[in-house]
Jmol script that loads the backbone (N, CA, C; Angstrom):
load data "model"
ATOM      1  N   UNK A   1      68.903  66.453  42.033  1.00  0.00           N
ATOM      2  CA  UNK A   1      69.039  67.550  41.109  1.00  0.00           C
ATOM      3  C   UNK A   1      70.522  67.711  40.762  1.00  0.00           C
ATOM      4  N   UNK A   2      70.782  67.980  39.498  1.00  0.00           N
ATOM      5  CA  UNK A   2      72.161  68.171  39.066  1.00  0.00           C
ATOM      6  C   UNK A   2      72.394  69.639  38.721  1.00  0.00           C
ATOM      7  N   UNK A   3      73.636  70.038  38.802  1.00  0.00           N
ATOM      8  CA  UNK A   3      74.047  71.404  38.501  1.00  0.00           C
ATOM      9  C   UNK A   3      73.810  71.675  37.007  1.00  0.00           C
ATOM     10  N   UNK A   4      73.151  72.790  36.670  1.00  0.00           N
ATOM     11  CA  UNK A   4      72.895  73.085  35.259  1.00  0.00           C
ATOM     12  C   UNK A   4      74.159  73.471  34.477  1.00  0.00           C
ATOM     13  N   UNK A   5      75.250  73.758  35.180  1.00  0.00           N
ATOM     14  CA  UNK A   5      76.490  74.140  34.503  1.00  0.00           C
ATOM     15  C   UNK A   5      77.366  72.926  34.223  1.00  0.00           C
ATOM     16  N   UNK A   6      77.655  72.114  35.276  1.00  0.00           N
ATOM     17  CA  UNK A   6      78.594  70.999  35.097  1.00  0.00           C
ATOM     18  C   UNK A   6      77.971  69.618  35.292  1.00  0.00           C
ATOM     19  N   UNK A   7      76.708  69.579  35.679  1.00  0.00           N
ATOM     20  CA  UNK A   7      75.941  68.348  35.852  1.00  0.00           C
ATOM     21  C   UNK A   7      76.381  67.475  37.028  1.00  0.00           C
ATOM     22  N   UNK A   8      77.170  68.021  37.974  1.00  0.00           N
ATOM     23  CA  UNK A   8      77.468  67.312  39.214  1.00  0.00           C
ATOM     24  C   UNK A   8      76.260  67.443  40.134  1.00  0.00           C
ATOM     25  N   UNK A   9      76.243  66.668  41.222  1.00  0.00           N
ATOM     26  CA  UNK A   9      75.148  66.786  42.181  1.00  0.00           C
ATOM     27  C   UNK A   9      75.139  68.175  42.798  1.00  0.00           C
ATOM     28  N   UNK A  10      73.963  68.756  42.943  1.00  0.00           N
ATOM     29  CA  UNK A  10      73.823  70.098  43.508  1.00  0.00           C
ATOM     30  C   UNK A  10      74.145  70.079  45.001  1.00  0.00           C
ATOM     31  N   UNK A  11      74.724  71.165  45.469  1.00  0.00           N
ATOM     32  CA  UNK A  11      75.020  71.355  46.884  1.00  0.00           C
ATOM     33  C   UNK A  11      73.902  72.210  47.465  1.00  0.00           C
ATOM     34  N   UNK A  12      73.378  71.825  48.630  1.00  0.00           N
ATOM     35  CA  UNK A  12      72.275  72.552  49.248  1.00  0.00           C
ATOM     36  C   UNK A  12      72.609  74.035  49.438  1.00  0.00           C
ATOM     37  N   UNK A  13      73.862  74.346  49.740  1.00  0.00           N
ATOM     38  CA  UNK A  13      74.284  75.726  49.978  1.00  0.00           C
ATOM     39  C   UNK A  13      74.195  76.584  48.709  1.00  0.00           C
ATOM     40  N   UNK A  14      74.432  75.986  47.545  1.00  0.00           N
ATOM     41  CA  UNK A  14      74.462  76.734  46.279  1.00  0.00           C
ATOM     42  C   UNK A  14      73.348  76.329  45.328  1.00  0.00           C
ATOM     43  N   UNK A  15      72.392  75.596  45.806  1.00  0.00           N
ATOM     44  CA  UNK A  15      71.331  75.043  44.989  1.00  0.00           C
ATOM     45  C   UNK A  15      70.748  76.062  44.025  1.00  0.00           C
ATOM     46  N   UNK A  16      70.582  75.801  42.782  1.00  0.00           N
ATOM     47  CA  UNK A  16      70.655  74.515  42.093  1.00  0.00           C
ATOM     48  C   UNK A  16      72.052  74.163  41.598  1.00  0.00           C
ATOM     49  N   UNK A  17      73.050  74.929  41.978  1.00  0.00           N
ATOM     50  CA  UNK A  17      74.417  74.689  41.514  1.00  0.00           C
ATOM     51  C   UNK A  17      75.178  73.802  42.492  1.00  0.00           C
ATOM     52  N   UNK A  18      76.334  73.317  42.068  1.00  0.00           N
ATOM     53  CA  UNK A  18      77.150  72.449  42.917  1.00  0.00           C
ATOM     54  C   UNK A  18      78.183  73.241  43.711  1.00  0.00           C
ATOM     55  N   UNK A  19      78.460  74.471  43.282  1.00  0.00           N
ATOM     56  CA  UNK A  19      79.508  75.257  43.925  1.00  0.00           C
ATOM     57  C   UNK A  19      79.320  76.738  43.615  1.00  0.00           C
ATOM     58  N   UNK A  20      80.048  77.566  44.333  1.00  0.00           N
ATOM     59  CA  UNK A  20      80.031  79.008  44.070  1.00  0.00           C
ATOM     60  C   UNK A  20      80.559  79.292  42.672  1.00  0.00           C
ATOM     61  N   UNK A  21      81.544  78.524  42.245  1.00  0.00           N
ATOM     62  CA  UNK A  21      82.120  78.714  40.908  1.00  0.00           C
ATOM     63  C   UNK A  21      81.054  78.567  39.828  1.00  0.00           C
ATOM     64  N   UNK A  22      80.259  77.507  39.896  1.00  0.00           N
ATOM     65  CA  UNK A  22      79.216  77.298  38.885  1.00  0.00           C
ATOM     66  C   UNK A  22      78.129  78.376  38.988  1.00  0.00           C
ATOM     67  N   UNK A  23      77.810  78.808  40.213  1.00  0.00           N
ATOM     68  CA  UNK A  23      76.836  79.886  40.384  1.00  0.00           C
ATOM     69  C   UNK A  23      77.367  81.170  39.740  1.00  0.00           C
ATOM     70  N   UNK A  24      78.659  81.443  39.926  1.00  0.00           N
ATOM     71  CA  UNK A  24      79.265  82.639  39.330  1.00  0.00           C
ATOM     72  C   UNK A  24      79.322  82.558  37.809  1.00  0.00           C
ATOM     73  N   UNK A  25      79.579  81.375  37.282  1.00  0.00           N
ATOM     74  CA  UNK A  25      79.581  81.189  35.824  1.00  0.00           C
ATOM     75  C   UNK A  25      78.198  81.507  35.266  1.00  0.00           C
ATOM     76  N   UNK A  26      77.153  81.025  35.936  1.00  0.00           N
ATOM     77  CA  UNK A  26      75.787  81.276  35.498  1.00  0.00           C
ATOM     78  C   UNK A  26      75.468  82.767  35.556  1.00  0.00           C
ATOM     79  N   UNK A  27      75.847  83.428  36.651  1.00  0.00           N
ATOM     80  CA  UNK A  27      75.619  84.866  36.773  1.00  0.00           C
ATOM     81  C   UNK A  27      76.340  85.618  35.656  1.00  0.00           C
ATOM     82  N   UNK A  28      77.570  85.229  35.371  1.00  0.00           N
ATOM     83  CA  UNK A  28      78.326  85.861  34.295  1.00  0.00           C
ATOM     84  C   UNK A  28      77.636  85.728  32.950  1.00  0.00           C
ATOM     85  N   UNK A  29      77.018  84.594  32.712  1.00  0.00           N
ATOM     86  CA  UNK A  29      76.299  84.405  31.442  1.00  0.00           C
ATOM     87  C   UNK A  29      75.111  85.351  31.341  1.00  0.00           C
ATOM     88  N   UNK A  30      74.409  85.569  32.457  1.00  0.00           N
ATOM     89  CA  UNK A  30      73.293  86.517  32.445  1.00  0.00           C
ATOM     90  C   UNK A  30      73.801  87.937  32.225  1.00  0.00           C
ATOM     91  N   UNK A  31      74.883  88.294  32.918  1.00  0.00           N
ATOM     92  CA  UNK A  31      75.381  89.668  32.836  1.00  0.00           C
ATOM     93  C   UNK A  31      75.975  90.015  31.482  1.00  0.00           C
ATOM     94  N   UNK A  32      76.529  89.032  30.778  1.00  0.00           N
ATOM     95  CA  UNK A  32      77.110  89.302  29.459  1.00  0.00           C
ATOM     96  C   UNK A  32      76.112  89.138  28.318  1.00  0.00           C
ATOM     97  N   UNK A  33      74.899  88.700  28.632  1.00  0.00           N
ATOM     98  CA  UNK A  33      73.876  88.545  27.604  1.00  0.00           C
ATOM     99  C   UNK A  33      73.889  87.195  26.914  1.00  0.00           C
ATOM    100  N   UNK A  34      74.659  86.240  27.442  1.00  0.00           N
ATOM    101  CA  UNK A  34      74.646  84.904  26.854  1.00  0.00           C
ATOM    102  C   UNK A  34      73.278  84.250  27.005  1.00  0.00           C
ATOM    103  N   UNK A  35      72.601  84.583  28.104  1.00  0.00           N
ATOM    104  CA  UNK A  35      71.225  84.136  28.307  1.00  0.00           C
ATOM    105  C   UNK A  35      70.333  85.332  28.010  1.00  0.00           C
ATOM    106  N   UNK A  36      69.184  85.080  27.466  1.00  0.00           N
ATOM    107  CA  UNK A  36      68.229  86.149  27.225  1.00  0.00           C
ATOM    108  C   UNK A  36      66.825  85.587  27.311  1.00  0.00           C
ATOM    109  N   UNK A  37      65.932  86.383  27.829  1.00  0.00           N
ATOM    110  CA  UNK A  37      64.530  85.999  27.900  1.00  0.00           C
ATOM    111  C   UNK A  37      63.850  86.603  26.682  1.00  0.00           C
ATOM    112  N   UNK A  38      63.249  85.776  25.840  1.00  0.00           N
ATOM    113  CA  UNK A  38      62.633  86.307  24.625  1.00  0.00           C
ATOM    114  C   UNK A  38      61.440  87.207  24.946  1.00  0.00           C
ATOM    115  N   UNK A  39      61.253  88.214  24.145  1.00  0.00           N
ATOM    116  CA  UNK A  39      60.147  89.144  24.307  1.00  0.00           C
ATOM    117  C   UNK A  39      58.932  88.635  23.559  1.00  0.00           C
ATOM    118  N   UNK A  40      57.777  88.981  24.058  1.00  0.00           N
ATOM    119  CA  UNK A  40      56.531  88.633  23.383  1.00  0.00           C
ATOM    120  C   UNK A  40      56.074  89.761  22.446  1.00  0.00           C
ATOM    121  N   UNK A  41      56.726  90.925  22.558  1.00  0.00           N
ATOM    122  CA  UNK A  41      56.358  92.063  21.725  1.00  0.00           C
ATOM    123  C   UNK A  41      57.040  91.966  20.363  1.00  0.00           C
ATOM    124  N   UNK A  42      56.299  92.269  19.313  1.00  0.00           N
ATOM    125  CA  UNK A  42      56.845  92.211  17.963  1.00  0.00           C
ATOM    126  C   UNK A  42      57.770  93.381  17.657  1.00  0.00           C
ATOM    127  N   UNK A  43      57.537  94.534  18.283  1.00  0.00           N
ATOM    128  CA  UNK A  43      58.277  95.737  17.916  1.00  0.00           C
ATOM    129  C   UNK A  43      59.482  96.019  18.818  1.00  0.00           C
ATOM    130  N   UNK A  44      59.874  95.102  19.699  1.00  0.00           N
ATOM    131  CA  UNK A  44      61.018  95.337  20.575  1.00  0.00           C
ATOM    132  C   UNK A  44      62.298  95.590  19.789  1.00  0.00           C
ATOM    133  N   UNK A  45      62.526  94.860  18.746  1.00  0.00           N
ATOM    134  CA  UNK A  45      63.732  95.041  17.941  1.00  0.00           C
ATOM    135  C   UNK A  45      63.783  96.415  17.304  1.00  0.00           C
ATOM    136  N   UNK A  46      62.646  96.882  16.835  1.00  0.00           N
ATOM    137  CA  UNK A  46      62.588  98.206  16.228  1.00  0.00           C
ATOM    138  C   UNK A  46      62.839  99.291  17.265  1.00  0.00           C
ATOM    139  N   UNK A  47      62.274  99.141  18.469  1.00  0.00           N
ATOM    140  CA  UNK A  47      62.492 100.118  19.542  1.00  0.00           C
ATOM    141  C   UNK A  47      63.968 100.195  19.916  1.00  0.00           C
ATOM    142  N   UNK A  48      64.608  99.056  20.022  1.00  0.00           N
ATOM    143  CA  UNK A  48      66.022  99.018  20.393  1.00  0.00           C
ATOM    144  C   UNK A  48      66.881  99.695  19.330  1.00  0.00           C
ATOM    145  N   UNK A  49      66.611  99.411  18.075  1.00  0.00           N
ATOM    146  CA  UNK A  49      67.367 100.049  16.996  1.00  0.00           C
ATOM    147  C   UNK A  49      67.176 101.565  16.998  1.00  0.00           C
ATOM    148  N   UNK A  50      65.954 102.021  17.249  1.00  0.00           N
ATOM    149  CA  UNK A  50      65.677 103.448  17.300  1.00  0.00           C
ATOM    150  C   UNK A  50      66.437 104.095  18.468  1.00  0.00           C
ATOM    151  N   UNK A  51      66.442 103.460  19.647  1.00  0.00           N
ATOM    152  CA  UNK A  51      67.158 103.992  20.808  1.00  0.00           C
ATOM    153  C   UNK A  51      68.662 104.058  20.542  1.00  0.00           C
ATOM    154  N   UNK A  52      69.206 103.031  19.920  1.00  0.00           N
ATOM    155  CA  UNK A  52      70.629 103.037  19.608  1.00  0.00           C
ATOM    156  C   UNK A  52      70.974 104.139  18.621  1.00  0.00           C
ATOM    157  N   UNK A  53      70.145 104.310  17.627  1.00  0.00           N
ATOM    158  CA  UNK A  53      70.376 105.348  16.630  1.00  0.00           C
ATOM    159  C   UNK A  53      70.329 106.730  17.267  1.00  0.00           C
ATOM    160  N   UNK A  54      69.347 106.956  18.158  1.00  0.00           N
ATOM    161  CA  UNK A  54      69.217 108.248  18.825  1.00  0.00           C
ATOM    162  C   UNK A  54      70.394 108.505  19.762  1.00  0.00           C
ATOM    163  N   UNK A  55      70.877 107.483  20.432  1.00  0.00           N
ATOM    164  CA  UNK A  55      71.970 107.682  21.389  1.00  0.00           C
ATOM    165  C   UNK A  55      73.280 107.992  20.675  1.00  0.00           C
ATOM    166  N   UNK A  56      73.446 107.519  19.454  1.00  0.00           N
ATOM    167  CA  UNK A  56      74.693 107.805  18.732  1.00  0.00           C
ATOM    168  C   UNK A  56      74.658 109.208  18.115  1.00  0.00           C
ATOM    169  N   UNK A  57      73.477 109.806  17.964  1.00  0.00           N
ATOM    170  CA  UNK A  57      73.382 111.130  17.373  1.00  0.00           C
ATOM    171  C   UNK A  57      73.498 112.248  18.409  1.00  0.00           C
ATOM    172  N   UNK A  58      73.310 111.932  19.703  1.00  0.00           N
ATOM    173  CA  UNK A  58      73.360 112.960  20.746  1.00  0.00           C
ATOM    174  C   UNK A  58      74.794 113.277  21.114  1.00  0.00           C
ATOM    175  N   UNK A  59      75.153 114.573  21.170  1.00  0.00           N
ATOM    176  CA  UNK A  59      76.509 114.927  21.626  1.00  0.00           C
ATOM    177  C   UNK A  59      76.620 114.712  23.134  1.00  0.00           C
ATOM    178  N   UNK A  60      77.802 114.383  23.605  1.00  0.00           N
ATOM    179  CA  UNK A  60      77.992 114.119  25.037  1.00  0.00           C
ATOM    180  C   UNK A  60      78.262 115.376  25.784  1.00  0.00           C
TER     181      UNK A  60
END
end "model"
wireframe off; spacefill off
backbone 0.3
color backbone group
């Protein structure tokens, strides 16, 4: 198995990654939204837009 980030051989300790660095890079991509799991719902985009619109109208 190769590391999905740099394609070096995976290390058993960090599997499927080769190092902590590559594992951290992958985690960072998830946390910043670079990776996303697509939704099966058709109206998710509309719900998100409605929530954003409502949150900008509420006073803090």
